[in-house]
NUKEDO-421255 format. One record per residue (C-alpha): chain; y, z, x. Coordinates in Angstrom, 1 decimal. Example, Ala and Ser with C-alpha at 12.3 -4.5 7.8 and 13.67 -1.06 7.14 Angstrom:
2
<atom chain="A" yy="-4.5" zz="7.8" xx="12.3"/>
<atom chain="A" yy="-1.1" zz="7.1" xx="13.7"/>
***
This chain:
75
<atom chain="A" yy="12.0" zz="-69.3" xx="89.6"/>
<atom chain="A" yy="10.5" zz="-66.4" xx="88.0"/>
<atom chain="A" yy="11.0" zz="-62.5" xx="89.9"/>
<atom chain="A" yy="9.9" zz="-59.9" xx="86.6"/>
<atom chain="A" yy="6.1" zz="-60.9" xx="87.3"/>
<atom chain="A" yy="4.5" zz="-57.5" xx="88.5"/>
<atom chain="A" yy="1.4" zz="-58.3" xx="89.8"/>
<atom chain="A" yy="-0.9" zz="-56.5" xx="86.9"/>
<atom chain="A" yy="-3.0" zz="-53.6" xx="88.5"/>
<atom chain="A" yy="-6.8" zz="-54.9" xx="88.2"/>
<atom chain="A" yy="-7.4" zz="-51.6" xx="86.3"/>
<atom chain="A" yy="-5.6" zz="-52.3" xx="83.2"/>
<atom chain="A" yy="-7.8" zz="-55.3" xx="81.9"/>
<atom chain="A" yy="-11.0" zz="-53.7" xx="83.9"/>
<atom chain="A" yy="-13.1" zz="-53.8" xx="79.9"/>
<atom chain="A" yy="-12.9" zz="-56.3" xx="77.6"/>
<atom chain="A" yy="-10.3" zz="-55.7" xx="75.0"/>
<atom chain="A" yy="-7.6" zz="-54.1" xx="77.3"/>
<atom chain="A" yy="-3.8" zz="-56.0" xx="77.5"/>
<atom chain="A" yy="-1.2" zz="-56.0" xx="79.9"/>
<atom chain="A" yy="1.8" zz="-57.1" xx="77.6"/>
<atom chain="A" yy="5.4" zz="-58.3" xx="78.9"/>
<atom chain="A" yy="8.0" zz="-58.0" xx="76.8"/>
<atom chain="A" yy="11.2" zz="-60.5" xx="76.9"/>
<atom chain="A" yy="14.4" zz="-59.9" xx="74.7"/>
<atom chain="A" yy="18.0" zz="-60.3" xx="74.3"/>
<atom chain="A" yy="18.8" zz="-56.9" xx="74.8"/>
<atom chain="A" yy="16.8" zz="-52.7" xx="75.1"/>
<atom chain="A" yy="16.8" zz="-52.7" xx="71.5"/>
<atom chain="A" yy="15.1" zz="-55.7" xx="70.3"/>
<atom chain="A" yy="12.1" zz="-55.2" xx="73.4"/>
<atom chain="A" yy="11.8" zz="-51.7" xx="72.4"/>
<atom chain="A" yy="11.9" zz="-52.1" xx="68.6"/>
<atom chain="A" yy="8.8" zz="-54.5" xx="69.8"/>
<atom chain="A" yy="6.9" zz="-52.4" xx="71.8"/>
<atom chain="A" yy="7.1" zz="-49.4" xx="69.0"/>
<atom chain="A" yy="5.7" zz="-51.9" xx="66.5"/>
<atom chain="A" yy="2.7" zz="-52.2" xx="68.9"/>
<atom chain="A" yy="2.6" zz="-48.6" xx="69.4"/>
<atom chain="A" yy="2.1" zz="-48.3" xx="66.0"/>
<atom chain="A" yy="-1.4" zz="-50.0" xx="65.8"/>
<atom chain="A" yy="-2.8" zz="-49.5" xx="68.8"/>
<atom chain="A" yy="-3.4" zz="-47.1" xx="71.7"/>
<atom chain="A" yy="-0.8" zz="-48.0" xx="74.1"/>
<atom chain="A" yy="1.1" zz="-46.3" xx="77.1"/>
<atom chain="A" yy="4.4" zz="-47.9" xx="76.4"/>
<atom chain="A" yy="7.7" zz="-48.0" xx="79.1"/>
<atom chain="A" yy="10.4" zz="-45.3" xx="79.2"/>
<atom chain="A" yy="12.8" zz="-48.0" xx="80.5"/>
<atom chain="A" yy="13.8" zz="-52.2" xx="81.1"/>
<atom chain="A" yy="14.6" zz="-54.0" xx="83.4"/>
<atom chain="A" yy="17.0" zz="-56.7" xx="83.9"/>
<atom chain="A" yy="16.2" zz="-60.4" xx="86.6"/>
<atom chain="A" yy="19.6" zz="-60.7" xx="88.7"/>
<atom chain="A" yy="20.9" zz="-64.1" xx="87.4"/>
<atom chain="A" yy="18.2" zz="-64.2" xx="84.5"/>
<atom chain="A" yy="19.2" zz="-63.9" xx="80.7"/>
<atom chain="A" yy="17.7" zz="-60.6" xx="78.8"/>
<atom chain="A" yy="16.0" zz="-57.4" xx="79.9"/>
<atom chain="A" yy="12.0" zz="-57.2" xx="80.2"/>
<atom chain="A" yy="9.5" zz="-54.7" xx="79.6"/>
<atom chain="A" yy="5.8" zz="-54.0" xx="80.0"/>
<atom chain="A" yy="3.2" zz="-52.3" xx="78.0"/>
<atom chain="A" yy="-0.6" zz="-51.6" xx="78.2"/>
<atom chain="A" yy="-2.9" zz="-51.8" xx="74.9"/>
<atom chain="A" yy="-6.6" zz="-50.9" xx="74.1"/>
<atom chain="A" yy="-7.5" zz="-53.1" xx="71.2"/>
<atom chain="A" yy="-10.6" zz="-50.8" xx="70.9"/>
<atom chain="A" yy="-8.7" zz="-47.9" xx="69.7"/>
<atom chain="A" yy="-6.5" zz="-49.1" xx="66.7"/>
<atom chain="A" yy="-5.2" zz="-46.6" xx="65.0"/>
<atom chain="A" yy="-5.3" zz="-45.5" xx="61.1"/>
<atom chain="A" yy="-2.7" zz="-44.9" xx="58.9"/>
<atom chain="A" yy="-3.6" zz="-41.1" xx="57.0"/>
<atom chain="A" yy="-2.2" zz="-40.4" xx="53.4"/>
***
């Protein structure tokens, strides 16, 4: 039984290029490191905390990406 799966708000996927990313990781450090990697490349609405499902291993985190807004690295 999956407890974490919250409904996705239609606004978050209302246009092509908008993505909802659910991250499952062994610990908070890993989940936030992956979120940082995503936010370094695309416009990202980041999560500030993780959640735990009772009886399930690891942590979960949800963030939102806009693939239309790829970030560029400036020297």
